[in-house]
C-alpha positions in Angstrom: 134.9 361.7 188.9 137.9 364.4 189.5 137.8 367.0 191.5 135.5 370.0 189.7 135.3 373.5 191.1 133.0 376.2 190.7 133.8 379.5 190.4 132.8 382.7 189.0 133.5 383.2 184.9 136.5 385.1 184.2 137.7 387.1 181.0 139.8 384.0 180.1 137.0 381.6 180.3 135.7 383.4 177.4 136.7 380.9 174.8 135.3 378.1 177.0 132.1 379.6 177.6 131.3 379.8 173.8 132.1 376.5 173.2 129.9 375.8 176.0 127.1 378.1 174.3 127.6 376.4 170.8 127.0 372.6 172.4 124.0 374.0 174.0 122.7 375.7 170.7 123.5 372.5 168.8 122.0 370.1 171.5 118.5 372.2 170.7 118.7 372.3 167.0 119.2 368.7 167.1 116.1 368.2 169.1 114.1 370.2 167.3 115.4 369.5 163.7 116.3 373.0 163.2 119.2 373.7 160.9 120.4 377.4 161.9 123.8 377.0 163.4 125.7 379.5 166.5 129.5 379.0 166.3 128.7 380.6 170.1 128.0 384.1 168.8 124.4 384.2 171.1 127.1 384.0 174.1 128.6 387.6 173.4 124.8 389.0 173.5 124.4 386.8 176.5 127.3 388.4 178.4 125.9 392.3 177.5 122.7 391.5 179.0 121.9 394.2 182.0 119.9 392.0 184.2 122.8 389.4 184.4 123.5 389.1 188.1 126.2 386.4 188.1 127.9 383.7 185.7 130.1 380.8 186.8 131.5 378.0 185.7 132.7 374.3 186.8 136.1 373.9 186.5 137.8 370.8 186.0 141.2 369.5 187.5 142.2 368.2 183.9 139.9 369.3 181.8 139.4 373.1 182.4 135.8 374.9 182.0 133.9 372.2 181.3 130.0 373.1 182.2 128.6 377.0 183.0 125.3 378.3 184.9 123.9 382.0 184.6 121.4 384.1 187.4 119.6 386.2 185.9 117.3 389.1 188.0 114.1 389.1 187.7 113.0 391.2 190.8 113.2 389.4 193.7 113.0 386.6 191.8 115.9 384.5 189.6 116.1 382.6 186.5 118.6 380.0 186.2 119.6 380.7 182.3 122.2 379.0 181.1 122.6 375.8 182.6 125.1 373.6 180.2 127.2 370.6 181.0 130.0 369.6 178.2 128.8 366.2 177.2 131.6 364.4 177.5 131.0 365.0 181.6 127.1 364.7 181.5 125.7 362.3 184.0 128.6 362.6 186.6 127.2 365.2 188.9 128.3 368.0 187.7 125.0 370.2 186.5 123.7 369.1 190.2 127.0 370.9 191.6 125.8 374.3 189.2 122.8 374.2 190.5 123.4 374.1 193.8 125.8 377.0 193.4 123.3 379.2 191.6 120.5 378.5 194.5 123.3 379.3 197.3 123.9 382.6 195.1 120.5 383.4 194.7 119.9 383.0 198.6 123.2 384.9 199.6 121.1 387.5 197.4 118.2 387.2 198.8 116.2 386.1 195.9 112.5 384.5 196.9 112.8 381.9 194.2 114.5 380.1 190.8 112.8 379.7 187.8 114.3 377.6 184.5 113.0 376.8 181.4 114.0 373.6 180.3 113.2 372.4 176.6 110.3 370.1 176.8 111.6 367.2 174.8 114.7 367.3 177.4 113.7 364.8 179.7 116.7 364.1 180.9 117.1 367.7 181.9 113.2 367.5 183.3 114.1 364.8 185.7 117.4 366.4 186.7 115.9 369.7 187.8 112.9 368.0 189.7 115.5 365.9 191.5 117.5 369.1 192.2 114.3 370.6 193.9 112.5 372.8 190.6 109.6 370.9 191.1 106.7 374.0 190.9 105.1 374.5 187.5 105.2 378.1 187.4 104.3 379.0 183.9 103.3 377.1 180.3 103.8 378.3 177.3 102.1 376.6 174.3 102.8 376.6 170.6 100.5 376.5 167.5 102.7 375.0 164.8 101.8 377.2 161.7 104.6 375.5 159.5 103.7 372.9 156.9 106.6 370.9 159.1 104.3 370.0 162.0 106.2 366.6 162.0 109.0 368.5 163.6 107.3 367.7 166.9 107.4 364.5 168.2 103.3 363.2 168.3 103.8 361.6 172.2 104.2 364.5 174.3 102.8 364.7 177.7 99.5 365.4 179.5 98.4 368.3 181.4 95.6 368.6 183.3 94.1 366.0 181.6 95.0 367.5 178.0 97.8 365.6 175.5 100.4 368.1 174.5 103.2 367.4 171.6 106.9 368.3 172.6 
């Protein structure tokens, strides 16, 4: 793998950050069968968050910015949001490097814990996060589908406390 350096986000990274945000949104929409589009406009709102404690990018020697991770303040704890690697560089360790970096930054800031909320259908992300040390279930968010499109959820999901859930 060509070297990747993790560094602080710079204003000159704006276009790449916006593209990564759009890619993350597209992936989410495909996973859940949603039709809304986001050309990265959500990134503009994200950058204005008052609780945003840090934003770092994975800078590839040949391809430029290929990943991004953010740290949100939650009192003495932190939340990782987002973590995204462009599709052409996934499964190459870039996400792991970003997660290690944000964990080190959280420790330097004397945070007591880090949380992350992957999409329940994103099994690859859940496995990667577990391997990176995110092995404590700290909260659960359940949804009651009130629409007529309940088939948008996977019937096979997961079991929690011996109860079946769709994802």
